[in-house]
Structure formats: structure tokens, C-alpha cells
C-alpha positions as YAML, in Angstrom:
chain: A
units: angstrom
residues:
- id: 1
  name: MET
  ca: [1.40, 4.46, 23.80]
- id: 2
  name: GLY
  ca: [4.89, 2.92, 24.23]
- id: 3
  name: ILE
  ca: [3.83, -0.71, 23.47]
- id: 4
  name: TYR
  ca: [3.53, 0.07, 20.01]
- id: 5
  name: ASN
  ca: [7.59, 0.83, 19.79]
- id: 6
  name: VAL
  ca: [8.46, -2.57, 21.17]
- id: 7
  name: GLN
  ca: [11.44, -2.99, 18.63]
- id: 8
  name: ILE
  ca: [11.76, -6.40, 16.76]
- id: 9
  name: LYS
  ca: [15.07, -8.32, 17.49]
- id: 10
  name: LYS
  ca: [17.66, -7.94, 14.72]
- id: 11
  name: GLU
  ca: [17.87, -11.72, 13.95]
- id: 12
  name: ASP
  ca: [14.02, -12.00, 13.84]
- id: 13
  name: LYS
  ca: [13.55, -9.27, 11.23]
- id: 14
  name: TYR
  ca: [13.45, -11.57, 8.50]
- id: 15
  name: LYS
  ca: [10.13, -12.90, 9.74]
- id: 16
  name: VAL
  ca: [8.24, -10.04, 8.97]
- id: 17
  name: VAL
  ca: [9.60, -8.56, 5.87]
- id: 18
  name: PHE
  ca: [7.40, -8.74, 2.87]
- id: 19
  name: ILE
  ca: [7.60, -7.53, -0.67]
- id: 20
  name: ILE
  ca: [5.99, -4.53, -1.74]
- id: 21
  name: LEU
  ca: [6.28, -2.99, -5.65]
- id: 22
  name: GLU
  ca: [9.96, -4.85, -5.93]
- id: 23
  name: ARG
  ca: [11.21, -3.74, -2.88]
- id: 24
  name: SER
  ca: [10.75, -5.22, 0.71]
- id: 25
  name: PHE
  ca: [9.31, -3.65, 3.67]
- id: 26
  name: GLU
  ca: [11.21, -4.20, 6.84]
- id: 27
  name: PRO
  ca: [9.54, -3.15, 9.82]
- id: 28
  name: ILE
  ca: [11.34, -2.13, 12.63]
- id: 29
  name: ILE
  ca: [8.75, -2.54, 15.76]
- id: 30
  name: VAL
  ca: [6.33, -5.22, 16.48]
- id: 31
  name: PHE
  ca: [3.04, -4.73, 15.09]
- id: 32
  name: PHE
  ca: [0.23, -5.79, 17.48]
- id: 33
  name: GLY
  ca: [-3.20, -7.53, 16.11]
- id: 34
  name: LEU
  ca: [-4.08, -10.27, 14.27]
- id: 35
  name: THR
  ca: [-1.14, -12.15, 13.05]
- id: 36
  name: ASN
  ca: [0.30, -11.45, 9.42]
- id: 37
  name: SER
  ca: [-2.65, -9.25, 9.06]
- id: 38
  name: LEU
  ca: [-0.51, -6.25, 7.27]
- id: 39
  name: VAL
  ca: [0.71, -8.82, 5.03]
- id: 40
  name: ILE
  ca: [-2.32, -10.17, 3.99]
- id: 41
  name: PHE
  ca: [-4.08, -6.69, 3.35]
- id: 42
  name: GLN
  ca: [-0.76, -5.73, 1.22]
- id: 43
  name: THR
  ca: [-1.11, -8.91, -0.87]
- id: 44
  name: MET
  ca: [-5.01, -8.28, -1.12]
- id: 45
  name: ILE
  ca: [-3.97, -4.49, -2.56]
- id: 46
  name: ASN
  ca: [-1.57, -5.78, -4.53]
- id: 47
  name: GLU
  ca: [-4.03, -8.37, -6.35]
- id: 48
  name: ILE
  ca: [-6.60, -5.77, -6.62]
- id: 49
  name: LEU
  ca: [-4.39, -3.02, -8.52]
- id: 50
  name: TRP
  ca: [-1.87, -5.56, -10.00]
- id: 51
  name: ASN
  ca: [-1.93, -4.01, -13.10]
- id: 52
  name: LEU
  ca: [-1.66, -0.45, -12.19]
- id: 53
  name: ILE
  ca: [1.04, -1.24, -10.13]
- id: 54
  name: ASN
  ca: [3.00, -3.23, -12.41]
- id: 55
  name: THR
  ca: [2.97, -0.38, -15.09]
- id: 56
  name: GLY
  ca: [4.60, 2.08, -12.22]
- id: 57
  name: GLU
  ca: [1.67, 4.57, -12.28]
- id: 58
  name: VAL
  ca: [0.57, 3.35, -8.91]
- id: 59
  name: ALA
  ca: [2.56, 2.20, -5.55]
- id: 60
  name: SER
  ca: [0.89, 0.78, -2.58]
- id: 61
  name: LEU
  ca: [2.23, 0.53, 1.12]
- id: 62
  name: ILE
  ca: [-0.31, -0.99, 3.35]
- id: 63
  name: ASN
  ca: [-3.20, 1.35, 3.41]
- id: 64
  name: ASP
  ca: [-1.53, 4.41, 1.31]
- id: 65
  name: ILE
  ca: [-1.98, 4.32, -2.46]
- id: 66
  name: ILE
  ca: [0.31, 6.40, -4.80]
- id: 67
  name: VAL
  ca: [-0.27, 7.69, -7.80]
- id: 68
  name: ARG
  ca: [2.63, 9.32, -10.10]
- id: 69
  name: THR
  ca: [3.19, 10.21, -13.60]
- id: 70
  name: GLU
  ca: [6.24, 10.69, -15.93]
- id: 71
  name: GLU
  ca: [5.01, 13.95, -17.55]
- id: 72
  name: LYS
  ca: [3.77, 17.32, -16.05]
- id: 73
  name: LYS
  ca: [1.80, 17.78, -19.06]
- id: 74
  name: GLY
  ca: [-1.63, 16.08, -18.43]
- id: 75
  name: HIS
  ca: [-0.84, 15.24, -15.07]
- id: 76
  name: ASP
  ca: [-4.13, 15.71, -13.46]
- id: 77
  name: GLU
  ca: [-6.04, 14.39, -16.23]
- id: 78
  name: VAL
  ca: [-4.14, 11.04, -16.08]
- id: 79
  name: VAL
  ca: [-4.11, 10.95, -12.08]
- id: 80
  name: GLU
  ca: [-7.95, 11.53, -12.07]
- id: 81
  name: GLU
  ca: [-8.31, 8.57, -14.74]
- id: 82
  name: ILE
  ca: [-6.16, 6.24, -12.36]
- id: 83
  name: ILE
  ca: [-8.07, 7.20, -9.22]
- id: 84
  name: GLU
  ca: [-11.36, 6.80, -10.88]
- id: 85
  name: GLU
  ca: [-10.22, 3.06, -11.89]
- id: 86
  name: ILE
  ca: [-8.55, 2.77, -8.29]
- id: 87
  name: VAL
  ca: [-11.79, 3.76, -6.58]
- id: 88
  name: LYS
  ca: [-13.79, 1.50, -8.89]
- id: 89
  name: ARG
  ca: [-11.70, -1.50, -7.85]
- id: 90
  name: LEU
  ca: [-11.74, -0.65, -4.30]
- id: 91
  name: VAL
  ca: [-15.60, -0.44, -3.97]
- id: 92
  name: GLU
  ca: [-15.95, -3.59, -5.88]
- id: 93
  name: ASN
  ca: [-14.10, -5.31, -3.38]
- id: 94
  name: ASP
  ca: [-15.75, -3.75, -0.30]
- id: 95
  name: LEU
  ca: [-12.69, -1.29, 0.72]
- id: 96
  name: TYR
  ca: [-13.15, 2.34, 1.01]
- id: 97
  name: ILE
  ca: [-11.07, 5.57, 0.74]
- id: 98
  name: LYS
  ca: [-10.65, 8.09, 4.06]
- id: 99
  name: LEU
  ca: [-11.17, 11.26, 1.94]
- id: 100
  name: GLU
  ca: [-9.26, 13.40, 4.70]
- id: 101
  name: LYS
  ca: [-6.24, 11.43, 3.85]
- id: 102
  name: CYS
  ca: [-6.49, 12.31, 0.22]
- id: 103
  name: LYS
  ca: [-4.14, 14.81, -1.51]
...
């Protein structure tokens, strides 16, 4: 639908910017729905995963959670441990993962 492609005026972009993993997210289209819902959701995920995000092993952008490691050796085991912790924390907070989005 074209309605979801409504551009934000350049002078109003600062109103919708929020911080994610030491960077800012600056949407260029208008979000429809509840006011500030994305900011509130991002803040909630940041609080739930704070210490994992702080180590640099995990990054979160709205509803995407990315796990990374520095070394290839043992990568799968480390990622598996981190994912178990992420899933545990999400379930404790009544949040769930859409398995078809996982790679």
C-alpha cells in the first residue's frame, strides 16, 4: 500500500530518531499505528538484552535480533548459547520468536 511510503519532512526527521546499539535509527517514512510504539518496543528489547548488547555479541533493531562472534572457531556453540539466553529472556517477558525468520 502506498500509504506506508509517506515521506517524513526533512525538518521533522529529528522527531522520530532513536538510539540503537550506539547509533541512531532515522526512519524516512511515516510509521502508522500507535504513537511511539517502535521506540517503546526498541527500548523494551534493549532493556531485556542489555548486557548481551553491551558486549557487542548481540544487536537489535526493532524486531530483528542479530548474534555475532569474533572468531569462526566455536562460532556455532557460542551462538547456540547466546540464542538460548535470548529465547529464555524473551519468554520470561512474554515475547516470542517467529521461527521462519530465523537463519
